DRENNU-549079 format. One line per 4 residues: number of its first residue (from 0); their letters; for each residue z, x, y of C-alpha. Coordinates in pm, 1 decimal. Example, Ala and Ser with C-alpha at 12.3 -4.5 7.8 and 13.67 -1.06 7.14 Angstrom:
2
0> as> 780.0 1230.0 -450.0; 714.0 1367.0 -106.0
REM end
This chain:
437
0> xxxx> -5125.6 -698.8 -1521.3; -4839.1 -870.1 -1315.4; -4526.4 -845.4 -1476.0; -4460.7 -1203.6 -1411.9
4> xxxx> -4744.8 -1289.4 -1617.9; -4678.2 -1036.5 -1889.4; -4314.9 -981.9 -1884.8; -4308.8 -724.6 -2183.8
8> xxxx> -4207.0 -439.0 -1969.2; -3902.4 -651.7 -1827.9; -3832.3 -771.2 -2155.6; -3824.2 -411.7 -2299.2
12> xxxx> -3591.3 -302.0 -2026.7; -3353.0 -583.4 -2082.4; -3364.1 -519.2 -2453.5; -3266.6 -156.4 -2412.0
16> xxxx> -2972.7 -263.3 -2198.8; -2866.3 -524.8 -2451.4; -2881.9 -249.7 -2741.1; -2677.2 0.7 -2512.1
20> xxxx> -2406.5 -259.9 -2459.4; -2415.7 -340.9 -2826.3; -2360.2 3.5 -2922.9; -2088.9 55.1 -2651.4
24> xxxx> -1893.5 -236.7 -2793.8; -1941.0 -94.2 -3151.6; -1813.2 232.0 -3052.9; -1515.2 82.2 -2873.0
28> xxxx> -1430.1 -134.9 -3171.2; -1455.4 164.2 -3428.8; -1225.1 382.4 -3211.5; -1010.5 120.8 -3071.3
32> xxxx> -691.6 196.8 -3281.0; -712.1 561.8 -3190.5; -780.7 503.9 -2816.5; -519.2 234.1 -2779.1
36> xxxx> -262.8 460.0 -2936.7; -365.2 771.3 -2689.9; -344.8 555.3 -2407.7; 0.8 419.8 -2496.2
40> xxxx> 142.3 763.2 -2574.8; -4.5 890.2 -2256.4; 116.9 596.8 -2063.6; 466.7 628.3 -2192.8
44> xxxx> 498.6 995.0 -2110.0; 335.4 952.4 -1786.3; 521.2 647.3 -1687.1; 853.7 814.5 -1773.0
48> xxxx> 784.2 1116.7 -1543.0; 601.1 937.5 -1256.9; 867.8 678.9 -1228.0; 1119.0 948.2 -1150.9
52> xxxx> 893.4 1046.4 -856.8; 765.8 702.7 -727.8; 1093.7 493.1 -792.0; 1225.7 397.2 -458.3
56> xxxx> 1549.2 587.2 -505.0; 1520.0 956.8 -590.3; 1278.5 1089.1 -326.2; 1404.6 864.7 -37.3
60> xxxx> 1760.8 1018.7 -110.7; 1625.3 1375.7 -152.1; 1436.1 1342.2 193.8; 1764.9 1208.3 354.0
64> xxxx> 1939.8 1500.6 209.7; 1697.3 1764.5 340.2; 1667.6 1589.7 699.8; 1956.1 1329.6 755.7
68> xxxx> 1684.3 1100.4 921.6; 1534.0 790.0 821.2; 1236.7 853.4 1023.1; 1183.9 1154.2 802.9
72> xxxx> 1211.8 953.9 503.4; 935.9 737.2 640.8; 726.4 1035.8 726.4; 763.8 1188.1 381.9
76> xxxx> 658.5 869.5 206.2; 367.0 823.4 447.8; 247.7 1169.4 378.9; 269.7 1075.0 -10.5
80> xxxx> 31.8 799.4 58.7; -196.4 978.0 311.1; -370.3 1181.5 37.3; -422.7 853.9 -151.6
84> xxxx> -619.7 709.8 120.7; -868.0 1010.9 135.3; -947.8 1055.1 -224.8; -1032.5 737.9 -405.0
88> xxxx> -1370.7 671.3 -264.8; -1469.2 1035.0 -320.9; -1344.2 1000.0 -693.9; -1546.8 665.2 -736.9
92> xxxx> -1848.4 846.7 -600.8; -1808.7 1120.4 -842.6; -1774.9 920.2 -1149.5; -1970.0 597.8 -1113.4
96> xxxx> -2295.6 764.3 -1215.2; -2140.0 969.6 -1510.7; -2187.0 882.2 -1875.7; -1852.5 1032.9 -1958.7
100> xxxx> -1551.9 1056.4 -1712.6; -1277.6 1200.3 -1943.4; -1317.7 1557.6 -1826.9; -1295.7 1451.0 -1464.2
104> xxxx> -989.0 1243.1 -1540.4; -825.3 1538.3 -1703.7; -893.7 1760.9 -1414.6; -751.2 1540.5 -1134.0
108> xxxx> -466.9 1458.7 -1361.1; -370.1 1824.2 -1412.7; -374.7 1885.3 -1027.9; -146.9 1585.3 -978.4
112> xxxx> 102.7 1732.2 -1215.2; 84.1 2075.7 -1062.6; 191.0 1924.2 -727.1; 502.4 1774.1 -913.4
116> xxxx> 581.4 2134.2 -1033.4; 541.8 2238.0 -679.3; 805.5 2002.2 -564.7; 1033.0 2147.2 -840.1
120> xxxx> 955.6 2514.7 -735.8; 982.2 2473.2 -359.8; 1330.1 2294.9 -405.2; 1447.2 2599.7 -634.6
124> xxxx> 1318.6 2883.2 -415.0; 1312.7 2771.3 -62.6; 1542.9 2659.8 208.7; 1541.8 2513.5 560.2
128> xxxx> 1246.7 2416.5 743.5; 1006.7 2598.8 524.0; 1125.0 2380.9 232.4; 1071.0 2069.4 425.9
132> xxxx> 704.3 2185.8 525.7; 642.6 2286.4 172.5; 773.3 1950.9 25.6; 570.2 1739.8 284.1
136> xxxx> 267.2 1968.3 172.6; 324.8 1861.5 -185.6; 353.8 1513.5 -94.3; 8.0 1515.4 65.4
140> xxxx> -161.3 1677.9 -217.6; 29.5 1477.3 -481.3; -96.6 1165.1 -306.8; -455.8 1290.9 -284.2
144> xxxx> -476.7 1348.7 -660.9; -281.4 1028.7 -747.5; -550.7 835.7 -568.4; -826.6 1015.5 -741.7
148> xxxx> -641.5 976.0 -1089.2; -601.2 615.4 -1042.5; -957.1 545.5 -1008.7; -1052.6 771.2 -1282.1
152> xxxx> -792.2 659.4 -1533.3; -833.4 294.4 -1454.6; -1220.3 329.0 -1506.7; -1155.3 515.4 -1826.9
156> xxxx> -912.8 231.8 -1956.5; -1190.4 -38.4 -1871.1; -1442.0 163.2 -2087.7; -1201.8 202.5 -2376.5
160> xxxx> -991.8 -111.2 -2402.5; -1129.2 -457.9 -2426.3; -1014.9 -710.2 -2165.3; -832.8 -904.9 -2424.9
164> xxxx> -577.7 -612.8 -2513.8; -540.6 -449.1 -2181.3; -243.2 -663.6 -2075.4; -33.9 -600.8 -2389.8
168> xxxx> -136.9 -233.5 -2382.3; 3.7 -193.4 -2023.0; 292.1 -418.4 -2069.0; 420.5 -253.2 -2395.0
172> xxxx> 334.2 97.5 -2242.6; 516.7 14.4 -1928.9; 822.3 -118.6 -2131.2; 863.1 183.4 -2344.1
176> xxxx> 794.2 442.6 -2059.0; 1006.3 237.9 -1820.3; 1301.2 213.3 -2063.7; 1295.9 591.4 -2113.4
180> xxxx> 1266.4 661.0 -1724.0; 1552.0 402.8 -1651.1; 1780.6 605.5 -1892.0; 1659.0 932.1 -1739.1
184> xxxx> 1690.9 812.5 -1381.5; 2042.7 716.6 -1449.6; 2105.5 1050.9 -1610.5; 1944.2 1240.7 -1324.9
188> xxxx> 2154.7 1075.0 -1069.0; 2477.3 1090.1 -1259.1; 2425.3 1456.6 -1398.7; 2125.2 1639.0 -1265.0
192> xxxx> 2169.3 1554.2 -925.0; 2544.5 1516.9 -902.2; 2625.1 1829.0 -1098.5; 2340.6 2031.0 -928.5
196> xxxx> 2186.8 2142.7 -1248.0; 1993.4 2478.3 -1225.1; 2145.3 2493.9 -884.8; 1933.7 2186.3 -737.2
200> xxxx> 1954.6 1868.9 -923.4; 1655.5 1719.9 -748.5; 1451.4 2018.1 -829.3; 1555.7 1996.5 -1185.9
204> xxxx> 1450.5 1626.8 -1188.0; 1103.1 1718.1 -1070.7; 1061.4 1978.1 -1330.2; 1152.0 1733.1 -1601.3
208> xxxx> 903.9 1478.8 -1458.8; 639.0 1763.3 -1469.1; 692.3 1851.8 -1829.4; 680.6 1481.6 -1945.5
212> xxxx> 381.8 1393.9 -1769.4; 190.4 1721.0 -1880.4; 286.6 1629.0 -2245.6; 117.0 1286.9 -2178.8
216> xxxx> -209.9 1448.6 -2044.0; -234.1 1674.9 -2359.6; -207.4 1369.9 -2592.6; -489.2 1197.6 -2387.1
220> xxxx> -731.1 1498.9 -2387.2; -683.7 1551.0 -2769.3; -700.0 1208.7 -2900.0; -938.7 1008.8 -2675.3
224> xxxx> -1290.7 926.5 -2800.6; -1500.8 809.2 -2505.9; -1828.4 634.1 -2542.3; -2131.9 684.9 -2326.3
228> xxxx> -2149.8 438.2 -2030.6; -2378.4 154.6 -2130.9; -2463.7 97.9 -1769.5; -2429.0 318.4 -1457.0
232> xxxx> -2536.9 343.8 -1117.9; -2780.1 610.1 -1000.9; -2619.8 924.2 -799.0; -2628.9 896.2 -438.3
236> xxxx> -2455.1 1066.7 -137.9; -2110.1 933.1 -76.4; -2160.2 819.5 280.1; -2469.0 610.7 163.7
240> xxxx> -2269.5 456.6 -94.9; -1995.5 374.3 163.6; -2252.5 179.9 373.9; -2292.1 -47.9 61.8
244> xxxx> -1932.2 -155.9 72.2; -2007.8 -478.6 254.5; -2203.4 -577.2 -54.6; -1871.4 -581.9 -263.2
248> xxxx> -1751.6 -836.3 -17.3; -2007.0 -1082.2 -95.3; -1782.1 -1185.8 -392.1; -1537.5 -1414.0 -169.6
252> xxxx> -1271.3 -1393.1 -437.7; -1278.3 -1023.4 -434.3; -1259.9 -1010.7 -41.9; -969.6 -1243.5 -32.3
256> xxxx> -802.9 -1040.4 -306.6; -827.0 -741.4 -77.6; -648.4 -945.3 187.0; -373.5 -1012.0 -43.2
260> xxxx> -340.9 -661.7 -155.2; -321.5 -557.6 201.4; -31.8 -777.0 269.8; 143.3 -685.2 -47.0
264> xxxx> 104.4 -335.2 37.0; 250.4 -402.0 380.7; 555.0 -539.8 199.4; 601.8 -237.4 -14.2
268> xxxx> 635.9 1.6 267.5; 992.6 -107.7 283.6; 1064.0 28.3 -65.1; 1187.9 370.2 47.0
272> xxxx> 1444.3 213.2 283.5; 1604.2 -17.3 12.8; 1804.1 283.9 -148.0; 1894.8 413.0 193.7
276> xxxx> 2013.4 68.6 308.4; 2245.6 17.9 -24.8; 2386.4 361.8 55.9; 2469.0 254.2 417.8
280> xxxx> 2648.4 -37.8 256.2; 2789.0 100.3 -44.2; 2796.0 486.8 1.7; 2506.3 695.7 -102.7
284> xxxx> 2588.3 940.9 -376.0; 2468.1 1051.5 -703.0; 2619.2 753.0 -887.4; 2472.5 509.0 -670.6
288> xxxx> 2115.8 668.4 -701.1; 2162.0 662.5 -1082.6; 2280.0 298.3 -1096.0; 2010.7 159.3 -866.1
292> xxxx> 1748.4 367.6 -1051.4; 1860.9 209.8 -1370.1; 1870.4 -140.7 -1286.5; 1548.3 -114.5 -1082.0
296> xxxx> 1363.6 68.6 -1367.5; 1531.8 -131.3 -1620.8; 1423.8 -457.7 -1479.1; 1095.8 -331.6 -1433.7
300> xxxx> 1074.5 -228.8 -1788.5; 1202.6 -527.6 -1955.5; 976.8 -762.1 -1761.7; 667.0 -580.9 -1892.9
304> xxxx> 724.8 -723.6 -2223.7; 652.9 -1071.6 -2073.7; 391.0 -972.3 -1817.4; 144.8 -801.2 -2048.6
308> xxxx> 108.1 -1072.2 -2312.8; 130.3 -1352.0 -2060.6; -158.4 -1181.4 -1859.4; -363.3 -1159.4 -2166.0
312> xxxx> -324.9 -1523.0 -2259.2; -360.5 -1683.4 -1907.1; -509.5 -1417.9 -1685.7; -331.0 -1184.5 -1419.6
316> xxxx> -330.0 -1435.3 -1110.5; -24.3 -1606.3 -1244.2; 165.3 -1272.3 -1299.7; 76.2 -1167.3 -934.9
320> xxxx> 210.0 -1517.5 -806.7; 514.9 -1467.6 -1015.4; 575.3 -1103.4 -913.8; 550.5 -1204.5 -546.2
324> xxxx> 795.2 -1470.3 -593.1; 1049.8 -1227.4 -749.7; 994.8 -977.1 -468.9; 1055.6 -1239.4 -199.0
328> xxxx> 1387.2 -1346.9 -378.1; 1482.7 -959.5 -379.6; 1418.9 -900.0 -29.6; 1606.5 -1222.4 80.1
332> xxxx> 1912.1 -1099.7 -120.3; 1892.2 -758.1 79.5; 1864.4 -934.4 397.8; 2175.6 -1139.9 337.4
336> xxxx> 2376.0 -930.6 85.9; 2603.6 -648.2 185.1; 2815.7 -594.5 -126.2; 2742.7 -438.8 -465.2
340> xxxx> 2657.7 -764.2 -670.1; 2368.0 -898.5 -424.0; 2237.3 -554.9 -381.1; 2210.0 -465.6 -747.3
344> xxxx> 2074.7 -819.8 -793.5; 1821.5 -738.0 -548.9; 1701.1 -424.1 -716.9; 1663.5 -610.3 -1045.1
348> xxxx> 1445.4 -861.9 -866.1; 1251.4 -609.8 -682.5; 1200.4 -416.5 -1009.2; 1057.4 -727.9 -1185.5
352> xxxx> 832.5 -800.3 -885.8; 718.2 -436.1 -879.3; 598.2 -418.3 -1232.8; 406.8 -745.4 -1222.9
356> xxxx> 249.8 -642.2 -898.6; 134.9 -326.5 -1047.9; 17.9 -469.0 -1370.0; -158.6 -760.6 -1212.3
360> xxxx> -323.2 -578.4 -909.5; -461.4 -293.3 -1117.2; -594.3 -521.0 -1389.8; -744.4 -807.5 -1187.1
364> xxxx> -955.8 -554.4 -985.1; -1145.0 -454.7 -1319.8; -1230.1 -832.1 -1358.6; -1444.5 -891.8 -1043.2
368> xxxx> -1814.2 -836.6 -1013.5; -2048.3 -611.0 -1212.7; -1917.2 -343.2 -1446.8; -2116.7 -66.0 -1270.0
372> xxxx> -1940.5 -132.2 -955.2; -1586.1 -112.0 -1085.8; -1535.6 253.9 -974.8; -1610.5 157.8 -607.9
376> xxxx> -1400.0 -159.1 -634.9; -1121.2 56.9 -753.8; -1178.1 304.7 -477.4; -1209.8 29.1 -219.4
380> xxxx> -874.5 -126.7 -307.0; -689.0 206.5 -353.2; -826.7 330.2 -0.1; -707.6 26.9 178.2
384> xxxx> -364.1 41.3 3.6; -329.6 398.1 86.5; -428.1 361.8 451.5; -151.2 90.5 487.0
388> xxxx> 87.9 286.1 281.6; 40.6 602.8 484.6; 79.8 442.5 817.2; 344.9 187.8 741.5
392> xxxx> 642.6 411.0 640.2; 626.0 594.7 958.5; 643.3 279.8 1161.5; 902.8 150.3 956.9
396> xxxx> 1118.0 463.0 959.6; 1116.8 441.7 1346.0; 1202.8 73.5 1328.5; 1500.0 136.7 1122.0
400> xxxx> 1612.8 428.2 1343.3; 1593.4 207.6 1653.4; 1690.9 -140.0 1523.8; 1843.7 -104.1 1190.5
404> xxxx> 1716.5 -237.0 837.3; 1710.6 -608.5 906.5; 1395.4 -655.2 1135.1; 1214.0 -436.5 878.8
408> xxxx> 1336.6 -659.2 596.3; 1219.4 -968.8 764.6; 862.9 -830.5 843.4; 842.8 -736.2 464.7
412> xxxx> 940.1 -1069.8 374.0; 682.9 -1244.8 609.0; 410.3 -1000.1 443.7; 518.2 -1109.6 99.6
416> xxxx> 486.2 -1469.5 186.8; 155.6 -1437.2 340.6; 25.7 -1253.2 43.0; 144.3 -1536.1 -187.3
420> xxxx> -3.7 -1814.1 21.9; -354.5 -1631.3 26.2; -324.7 -1553.2 -344.4; -249.4 -1920.5 -449.5
424> xxxx> -502.6 -2089.8 -203.7; -786.2 -1843.3 -173.7; -820.3 -1636.6 -484.7; -953.3 -1785.9 -820.0
428> xxxx> -835.2 -1639.5 -1147.9; -1138.5 -1403.7 -1220.0; -1164.5 -1521.5 -1593.0; -1204.9 -1873.6 -1503.4
432> xxxx> -1483.1 -1826.5 -1239.2; -1816.3 -1956.8 -1338.9; -2008.1 -1699.0 -1084.7; -1898.9 -1505.9 -773.2
436> x> -1930.0 -1673.3 -452.8
REM end
């Protein structure tokens, strides 16, 4: 009999899906306190360690010490992002059909942390060109596993934490982790790096980051209770899945969101050169690196207390808008400031903007479209960001070497303004949409 005349088969399938969704919601609620705590502790420890690596202070200063070249700073940053361009789609393809993704997330997270250990060991035991080559190799692999981890861990959070609580979790987690990271970054600059602890202060900082992030991963593995996925896509070859990417762009809000992400990522390629510029004006030493790291990470940290609850209440588009406004103000201060007060104030504004951008961009992408497409949406966004972030710093480094910092900062400012305009005009708050266009 025609299913349209006798829809019991369709009703049975729909009923099974409803039961699976209800069971998933029940499991999430029953384990929410435990999973929330695990995500918080893991995030605090991971945030503390990774901020020491990804803050726009320590790595650029380390590369400048090794090479004496702004172009090499750009190349190193580009290599760090290159791996993140390759891995997200492969990661999304690996997990979107899986019922449980925690084992995969732990695997790529472990490899990411081993690359940080590699940075420490190369700093301790290698010198000269071999040290530089090994450092760049660690950057490529660190970026590769970072891209894979970002997709896996964001997908895991979307399974475990209801949307009504994600903003506060990330905001409070970032606050606690960032506060610790700000203090540690100041201590790293003023003591570990300045006093060359264990013979190499930068390597000691990387070793400390490895220990902190590894502790967070152990907490996640031992505490998390992951439910089976209520809905998932059938497994298919990665290239076949890539050919389906245009279907994701049928959601026009998501398509414009991608454009906003591209422009805002273009703006962030200037980040490695903020510290180098400050050093050219104020004298680059351990005390300056520690001070700038402290105010950048401190402002990043404190603003999360506002960003998280505000996003939960009003949605994350408003967070994105305010974050871009703060970054525009910060870059403007860098363009026109040459003394300590405006430069430190710029790092405060850039820290506030950076934390809001990270929180809003990673959370908004989870709210577009169908849940079963979340891994590939994450992969799509991460790949585009990685491609821009990989090519941009090389161009930026060459531009700084030839023309100085001001042209780069004006380009960054234009990209930020473009992202802000598109976000306001073209992208609706996902929670307020009736349906995707």
